[in-house]
N, C-alpha and C positions, 0 to 999 in steps of 0.2 A: 072284296077287293075290287078296285076299279080295273078297267081294261089296261090301263098303263101299268099298274102294279102287277098284273098278271104277266104282261109282256116283259117286264123287267125280270121277274122271277124266271121266266122261260129263257131269257138271254143269259142270265147269271148260271143257270144250269148248263146251258150249251157251252159257256166259257169254261166252266169247271171241267167239263168232258174234254175240251180242246186242250186245256192245260195238262190234264192227266196223260192224254195221248202224246203230247209233246215231251213230257217228262219221261215217259216210257221209252220213246225213241232216242232221247238224249242219253239214257242210261243203258242203252242196248248193246254197248261195247262192240260195235261193228257187225251186229247180227245181219243187218241188211245186205252186207257184202258177202256174207256166208252163204252156204248152200241151204237147200230146203231142210235138211236134217238138222242144221244148226238152228234154223228158225223154229222148227218144231219143238226142239229141246228148249228154246227160249220161251216159247208159248207155255210150255209146262211150268217153267220157273215163274213166269209172270202171273199165271193163273193162281199159283200158290200165294205169291206175294200180294197181289192186288185184288183177288176175289173177282176177277172179270170173267165174262163168258168167253169160251174159246172162239166163237164166231167173231166177236169184236176184235180179238187179238189176231186172228187169221187175217181179217180184213186190214188191220193196221200194219201187219208185216207182209202183206200181199202174197199170201199162200192160200191154197184152196182148203176149205174146211174138210172136205171129204178126204183129201190127202193127209191132213193132220189126224183125223180120226183113224184112218187106215194105219198110219204110223203108230198111233197109240195101241192099236190092236196087234202090233208087230206083223203087219201083212205086207209091208214094204221091204223089199230087198234092196240094199244099198247098190247104186250103179256100179261101184268099184267091184262088188261081188259078182254082179252079172258079167262085167268085162272079164274077170278072171275065169268065170266059167266058159265063156266063149273062147277065150285064149286056149283052154285045154282041148276044145273040140278041134 
């Protein structure tokens, strides 16, 4: 392959990734307006549908990968639950 052909393949690959990310965001049904837990649940759904790594989806939806991993391990207590606990005190 010539240098130009290699560059064209690279650009085509980048374009395909950009289109996929755009389509994911288009179909997100307002996930970006939702809270973190909504985004985490959406990442789970998207991982199953598109076979994408969690890190890529976390970056796309602007959430921390460590937060997503903690959510998956059920280590995160919803803020609403924390507020209810503090209200009792």
